[in-house]
N, C-alpha and C positions, 0 to 999 in steps of 0.2 A: 668194436668189442662185442662179443656174444652175450645175449641176455641170459640170465639164469633161469633154467626151467623150474627151479624151486620157487622163485619169485612169481612166476606166471601161475603156477598151481596154487600158491597161496593167495594170490589176488582173485583168482577164480573161486576158491573155497570161500573167502570172505564175502564176495559179491553174492554167491549163492545163499550164504547165511543171512545177509542183509535182505535179500529178496524174499526168502522164506519167512524171516521175522515179520515182515510187513503184513503177512496174513493174520498174524496173532495179535496185532495192536488195534485199538480204536482211537481215532484221532481226538485229542482234548487239547484245551488251551492252558490247563493248569500243568506247568512244567514239572514240578517235583513228583513225577510218577515214573513207572517203568516205561511208559510211552515216551516221555521226555527223554529218558536215557537212551532208548532205541533211536529217536530221532537225532540226538546229538551224535551218536555213533554212526548213524547213516550219513550224515553230513560230513563228519570227519573222513569217512571212507570215500565219499565222492571227491572231496577236496584232495585226498591223497591220490586218487585216479587222475584228477585234473593235473596235479603237480607232476606226476610221472609222465603224463602225456605231453605236457609242455617241455619237460626236460629231455624226453627221448624222441620227439617227433622228427628230428632232423637226422637221427642215426638210423643206419640199416637194421633191420630186424622188425619183429612184428609186436614188441611190447607196447609201443605207442598205439598201435591199432587196437590191440587187446583192450587197453584202458579206455580208449575212445568208445568202443562199442559197449564196454561195461557201463560206462557213464550214461550212454543213451539208453540202455536196457533198464537201469535202476530209475532213471528219470521217468521213463514211460510207464513203468510199473507204479511208481508213486502217483503219478497223475491219474492213472486209471483207477487205482484203488481209492484215492481220495474222492473221485467223481462217484464211484459205486457206493462208498460208505456215506457220502454227503446226501445222495438221493434215496438211501434206504430208510 
């Protein structure tokens, strides 16, 4: 079955928004803030990417590959930003 291009573009757009949003927050431990809301949405988005990757990894097409590389990109961005902000 062919993957929908609309789904691919939506995943790309959401991943870009999560990535860009990371530059506008400062990590805090008190959850009831906009930072906590961003972190919750980012975790839900990565969980969605993992779910799609697990469900589609055996099927032909590149949706699983797209989700996998988006997971890696968001994770690397999060770690790098955390280290930069922690050392600042």
